[in-house]
N, C-alpha and C positions, 0 to 999 in steps of 0.2 A: 487333869490338875497335878493328880499326885505324882503321875510319872515326869512331869515338867518338874516339880519342887525336890524331887528325889533325885532328878537328874543333876539338878542344879549343885544338891550337896554330894553327890559324888564327883561331880567336876570339881569342884572346890576340896574336897578331902583330898583325891587321887592326883588333881592335877597340880596340887600343890606342895609335893613333895621336894624338900633339895636333892641334887644330885651335884656328884663333883665330875667334873674333866680337869685332867692334866693338875696343873698346881692351884687352879681357881675353882671356887665354889661356885656354881651357878645355879639360881633361884629358879626353880619351874612353877609355873602356878602365877593364876588370874591374880589373888591377892598381893603376892609379894612385888610386882609389874606394876598393880593399879596403887601402892603403898609408895612405891617410887617417884610416882610423876605426885602423888599428892603431897610430898614434904616438900613441892618446891617454895621457893622462898615467896611469900605471899606479897614481901614488901616491895617487891623489884617491880618496877615499873616495865611494862615489854611494850611492844608496838603493837597497833591497833589492828585486830584481827576482821577483817573485812567477809561478805557475805561470796566474794569469788575466792577467798582464800580457803574459807569451808570447802565450796566445793572443788576447789584444787586439790586439797589435801584429802578429801572422802574419795575421790576419784583417781586417786595415784595409785593405781592396782589395785586397791585395797576393798571400796564398799561398789558392789553394782549400781546403787544410784543413790542421791541426794534429793531432800526435797528442804526448802529453805525457806520459813516463812517469819513474819515478822516476832511470832511470839517462841518459835521452838524451831529445831532442825530433826529431821527423820533420815536414819542411815541405815540402808540397807545392805544387806549380806549378800556375798557374790551369790549369783546366779547361776554358774558351775557347779558351787559347792553343793545347789538346793538339786539340782538333779542327779547328783552323783548319790547324793544320800535320800534325799525323800523331795519330792518335789511339793509336796502339802506343808513342809515344815518352814516357816519364816521366821528367821531371827532378827531384829532389828533395834537400834536405838532412837529414844527420842531426846534429844540434847536442849538442856535451857541454856541461853548465852546471855551471862549479865555480866558485858566488860571485857575481862580475860577469863574469867570463870567459868568453867563448862561443868555441867552436870546431868548425869546421863541415868538414864530411865532403861531397863530391857525388855522386851516386848518379846514373846514367843508363842507363834500360834501354829499350832499342831493339829490339823483337821478340826475338831469341835471347840478343841483345847485352848484357852487363852491366857497367857500370865503375863505380867504389867507391874513392875515393882523397879522403883530407884536401886543403882546398883548399891550407893551405901545402905539401905537399909536390909538388902540381902546380905552384906560383907557383916555389917552388925548384928545381924541377927544369929549367923553362923559361929560369928567369934566370941559372941554373949558377951558383946561391951559395945558403948558406943563411942567407938576409935574415927568413923568417918563422920563429918559434922558438915563438910561443903562440899564445893564441886570443884575440880581440878584448876590449877591456874597455871594456864598456857600463855608463853613470854611472846612468842614469836611463829609463823607460818610452819618452819622446820619441825620447829618441838611438835607444833598439832598434827603434822603427818607422821611424827613418831607414834604419838598419841591414837590417834585412830587406827595406825597398822595393827599396834598393839589390841586395841579393841574389837577388830575384825577378825584377827588371827584367834584369840582369843573363845569368841563366839561360834568359830567353825569347829574347836576343840568341844563344845558345848555341845554343839550340835550331834556329835560323836556320839555321847553322851545319852541324849533324848533315843536318837536312832536304835541304839543298843540296848537301852531299856526298856523301848515301845515293842522291839520282840521279845516275848518273857520267857521263849524257852531256851532263848541263847544267853539272855543275861542271866538266868537262873544256872547255867551251864559255867558263865564265867565268875560268879560268886561262891556257889557251893560244889564245886571240883578244885582238885588242887592242880587244875593244866596249869595255870598261871605263873605257880610256885615250882613246876615240875619242868617247865619248858626254859625257865630262866636256869635252874641249875644245869639242864642239859646245854644251854647255849653256854655256859661260862667254861661247862667241862672239857666241850671237844677239842678234839684237836686243833691244833692250830700252826702245827708245824709243816714248813714245804717240804713235800715229799716227791715231788714232781709228778704225781698221779693228775691224769686228766681225765674226765667222765666224757661219754658220748650218750647218741640220743638211742641207739640199740640196745646198749646194756641198761640204760634206765629204764625203759620202755620194758626191757627182760623182765626187771626186777618189781617193776609196777603191777604188771600182770600174773603176778604171783599171788596179789590179795584178791582173795575171793571177797565179794556183795560191794565192791565199788566199779565204777566205769572211768576207764580211763584214755586219755586222745592227748595227743601234741597238737597244739596249735601253731603250726608253721610261722603265720604272718606276722602272730605278738610275740612268738619265740617261750613258748610259758605250757606245762603238763598241767592239766585239769583232771582232778581226780575229784568225782562224785560219789553221793550214795542217795539215793531217793527212799522219800516214807510217805507215802502216798503221795497228796499233792505239794509236796515239799521238799526241796532239792537242796543238800548242803556239799560243803564241798573247798579244794583247797586249788587256785590258780599257785602254780608251785615255776618258782622261776630260779632258774641257774645260769650263773652270771663267770665267766673266766674259767667254767668247768669244774669249781670244787668250791663257789658260794651259793647259798640256797637260802630262798626266803619264801615263805608260806602266806597269800594271801586267802584269809577265812571269808568265806562269803555265805549265805541262802538266800532261798528264792522261793515265793509261794504261788503257783499257777502263772510262773514265769515272768513274777514281777518281785524285785529285791525285796528283803526282808531285813538284811543286814549285809555290811562290808567293811573290812578293813583293810588299810593300805598295807600291814605286816602284823605278826604277831608279836614282833619286837614292842610294835606302837603299842599294843593292847597290855604288854607288861609294863610299858611303860604311864598308861593311862587309867588302867584297872588294878595291875598289880603292884609291885614294890616300888614303882618309880622309877627305877634303873634304866639306863641309856644302853643297849647291849649291841654289840657287834653283830655282824651277818653270821649265822652256820656257817661252818666249813665242814666238808668232809676229804678226806683223801686216799679212801682205798672203798670200793663197794660195800664192804662190811661195815665203815661208817655209815655210809648211805642207806645202807638197812636198817642201822640201828635206828635212824632218825625217821625213816619212812615207818617203822614198825611203833615208833613212840605215835608219833603225828597221827596213825591211820587208827591208833587204839583211841586215842582221845576223839579222834571224826565217829566213830563207834557211841561213844559215851555221851557224845553231843546229840546225837541219834536218837537217842534213848530217851530224851529229854521231850521230843515231839510225838 
């Protein structure tokens, strides 16, 4: 239970950072998006939303299934994300509907741990004030689709936090080291000038084989390099994607007895979710020396992560 509650706190803390893109301010975070829907004019009458509208909105590429009962609705998050992150972790919403007012309760089931609380109570406790006292007022089926889409996407971000924190060693690495801060510095300071340099598989493999203590292979079918380190029954590593011969992306993962214990789409996403919240561009390199500096940095921290196991 503590893992779920702390994951929700981290989710609201870090996934609620304000970011700036171009000339516009973009608000990342569940609280801000929920508040935007909450501020809808409650005195404006909308169309009558039917059970069929609810089913269509829920299944519009967002939730894997929906159950409609006379007293409430259950929305279940996408089954694909469950398979990728943790098959035993279920996140769903129980929704009470009164006219055009929709009140959401978050339900998290993780192995033997169960959490159930109204969204309003979660947000008010986090904010330390009674800001949200009613449900969301939804005026039509198009608006309902947008609300359901937002609720589903945000619940999948919460899934990241719960899975990360369920592996104590990995989460300790994220919060007790300067990896995310130093990676962000590396990212924003990397060379982004077009020098015409193009890397090749032979030179990259030759470079990677210079590092002791790591297993390296190239997965030709999916076109990525796998770098891993074994610590007893645990394997940790990166899948390294290189696009256009100079853009590089690191996907960090861990397995115990060949079963996933954590995984991230990219380190850039880690910085956004657990670090500063800034949205980063892909890492770039324009020489073998620059690429070596990137690998020196990333493999140093893979060694540090290994020390937590």
